[in-house]
N, C-alpha and C positions, 0 to 999 in steps of 0.2 A: 251457813258460808257457802256460796257457789264455789262448783269445782275452779271456776274458771278464776275466781277470785283465790282462793287458795295455790293457786298452779302461780300468779302472775307475781307472789311474792314469794316463788323459788329463785336463788339468783342462775341456778344451772338450767333452768325455761327459759329464762330471760334472754341469758348468753345464745344459747342455741337459736331463739327466733331475732335476736340481732342477726348473728351470722348469718342465717337463711335469709332475711330482709336485705341485710347491709349488702349481702352478696349481689343480690339480683336487682340492687336499685344503684349500687355503685357506676354503673355505666351510665346512667340516665343524667347523673349528677354532672361526671366528670369527663365522659367521651361524648352523649350526644348532644349536653349542653356545656356551657362552660361557668365555673364557680369561683365567685370573691369571697374570702374569708377575713373580715376585719375584727381584730381585738382581743383576741386568744391570748394575750399576754395576761389581762384579767381575769382569767378562767386558773391561772397555774399554782397560785397558793389557798385557793378557796377551799376551807373545810368541806367535809365530804358529807354535812349534813345541815340543814336550816338553812338551803341558798334558791331563793325563789329566781327564776328566770320570768320577765313579763316580757310579751315580743305581742307584734300585730302579727296578723293572720290570714294568709292568700289561699291557701288550699287546705282539706280535710288530713291529708297524711302527709304531703313531699317535705311540708315544711319539719315536722316533727322528727322524720326518717335525717334528713340533713341535721338536724341537731344530736340527733345519736352519731352519725358519721363522726361529726365534728369532735363530742366528749370522748367518743373513743379514739383519735387520732392524738387529741391533747395528752391524754392517759399515758401515749406512746411519744412525747415529750416533740410532738408535730405544733408549730407554731404559723398560722393563718393559711393552712394550707393542710390536703389530705394526706396527698402524695400516691402511693399504693396502698391497697386495702389489708395491709398484714395486719393492723390495728386490731381487725373482725377475731383475730384468734384470741385475745381477752380483752374483750368489750369492756366498758365501763356500763355499770349494771344498776349503779346507785342515784337511778332515775326513775322518775316519775313525771306523766302529764296529765292535764286536767284535759277531758275531752266531753261534748255533750252528749248524754245518754240517746238521745235520738239517732246522734251520727251512726254510733257504737251497734247499733242494729241492723245495720244498713245492708251489710254485706260480709262475705268471706276475709277480705282485708280487714275488715273491722275486727271482726271475731280474733281474728290475730291480734291485732294491737291491743286488746285487750290483756292477751297473754304477756305483752310487752310493759304491759306499764300502767295502762290506762285508768286513769281516776273518773270514772263516769258521774256526773254531774247534772241534775235536772236545771241546767241554767238556760237554754233555749228559750226564746221567747214564740215557738210554734208548736203546736201541737197535736195533732192529728190534720195537719193545713191550715190550723185557724190560728192567728195571733194571741197567746197569752203572756200575760205580765206576771212573770214571779215575783218572789221576792225570795230572801238568802233562804236556804234549806239547813238547818243546822247540822243533820246529818251529812250532807257533801262537805262541810267545812270542816267535818270532825276528819273525812276523809283526809283531806289535803293539810291539817294538821299533822295527822297521825305520819302523812308519808314525808311529812318536816321533819321529822323527830330525828330519822335518819338517812336521810337523802336529799339530793336534788329535785327539784318539781320545775317544771313547765307551765305555766299559765299563757292564757290570752285574755288580759282583760276585756276585750271588747265580745266575745263570747261569739264573735261570725266570723265571715271573710270579707264583709263590707268594707269598705276601706274608712275610715273617718268615721266610722260608727260610734258611740260614747258609750263609755269604759262602764263595766259591772259593778258595782260598791263593794261585792264579796271580794275582788281583788284586795280592796282597802282594807277590809275587816281581818282578812288573813295576815297580812302586814303588820297591822296594829297587834293586833293577838299577839303574833309567833317572834316577830322584831327579826326575821330571818335579813341574811344579805341579798338584796335583789339587785338583779344583774338586769338592766334593761336591754333588749334585740331589737335591732331596725332589720329587717328582710324587707327584697324588692327581688323582684322578676319571676317568681313563682307561677304568680296568675297568667303569665303570659305564656311559659313554660309547659305545665302541665295541666289539664282538667280538676274542676274543682274537686269535685266528688272520688277522683280515683287518682289513678299516677298514670293514665295512658298518654301520651305527649302532642300538645296543641301546637306548638311552635319548637323546632327544633333550632339549636343553636342560641337560644338564647340566654342571657350571663343572670343567673344567680347570685344575690349578693344579700350577706350575712353580715351584719356589724355589732359587735356585742360592745357596749361601752363599761365603762367606770362603773363600781356599784355606788347605788343610789344613797347620800348622805339625808337621811329621813328624822325628822324631828318627831319622833312617835305621839307627843302629847298634842298634837296636829287635829281635826274632826277628818270624819270620814273623807269627805269632800275634797278635802287640801290634798289627803295622801293621795285621793285617784287623781287630782288634775295635776300633780307630779309625777306619776308614774304615765299619764297618758303624754303628758308634755315629752316625756325620757324616750317613748316609743313611736313620735313624732306622729301623735295619731288624733291631736289636739285642733281645735278650731284654729289656731294659729298657722298651724303646718300644712290646711289644707288645702292650699293654692299656691305654696311657695313656692314648687317646682315643675319644671313639665312633666316629667315621671308620674309626680302625684294626680295630675289631673287627667293624663292617660289613663292613669290606672282608674281614677273614679269613673270617668266616661266609661273604661272597658265594661265596668259591673253593671 
C-alpha cells in the first residue's frame, strides 16, 4: 500500500488536512460568495457508518470541500448554516469521497485531497485524451465497500461535472450490495462560482446551494437499473428534470 493510502486512514492526518483546507476555503464559500444550506436536520441522527451520500457534481474540489464544512458544522450542532469555522477545531473525519483516478493525478491540490480521504476509482470515460467505455472495476467497488463499513461516503453517480449525464451503474451495485442509508444531495451554483478543475473564482458573489433530502426508501430486491433510476431522480439529474427550471437550462448551456 502506498504511503498516501496509509496516511489517509490516519484520522489525525485527515483532521490536519481538514483544518488547513477548511481555513483556506471558508472565506470563498461564505464571504466571497453566499451559501445556502437546507436539510441538515436529516443528518442529525445518522449512524457513523454505512451512510452513502449521492450528489450531482459541478466542480472537482469545491463541492467536496463544502460537504466537509457542512458535516463538521453539523457535528457541532449547527443546522443549515456554517457560522464561524470553530468547528474545524474538532472536525468530522468519518468521511471518504469517491474521485476519479485521473483527476487525483492532476495537481498538488488533488494529491492533498488523497490524504483528505479520496477513494480513487477508474470510472472516467477518458484515458489519455481518448474516450474509453469501462465496466465496473471490482477493486474499486471493494474500496468503497470497505470505507462504508465504518464511515460516511460521498459519491457522484454521474462521474462527471457535465449536467444530466447518465448515472453509472456502479453506484447502484454498491447500494444493492451494502444496503446503506442513502442521502440524496442537490447542489447548484458551484459551476458559476469556481473554475471546474481548481478553486479559483469564476464569478464572485454567486449563490452556492446545497440541499440534503430525506433518506431514500429503497427496495433492495429491485434490479440495478431501477435503483439507479431512483437515485438519478433523487439528485434531480434524470431526463424529467432536464428542462424543468431555468437554472438547469442555464447550467446545461454554460457547460
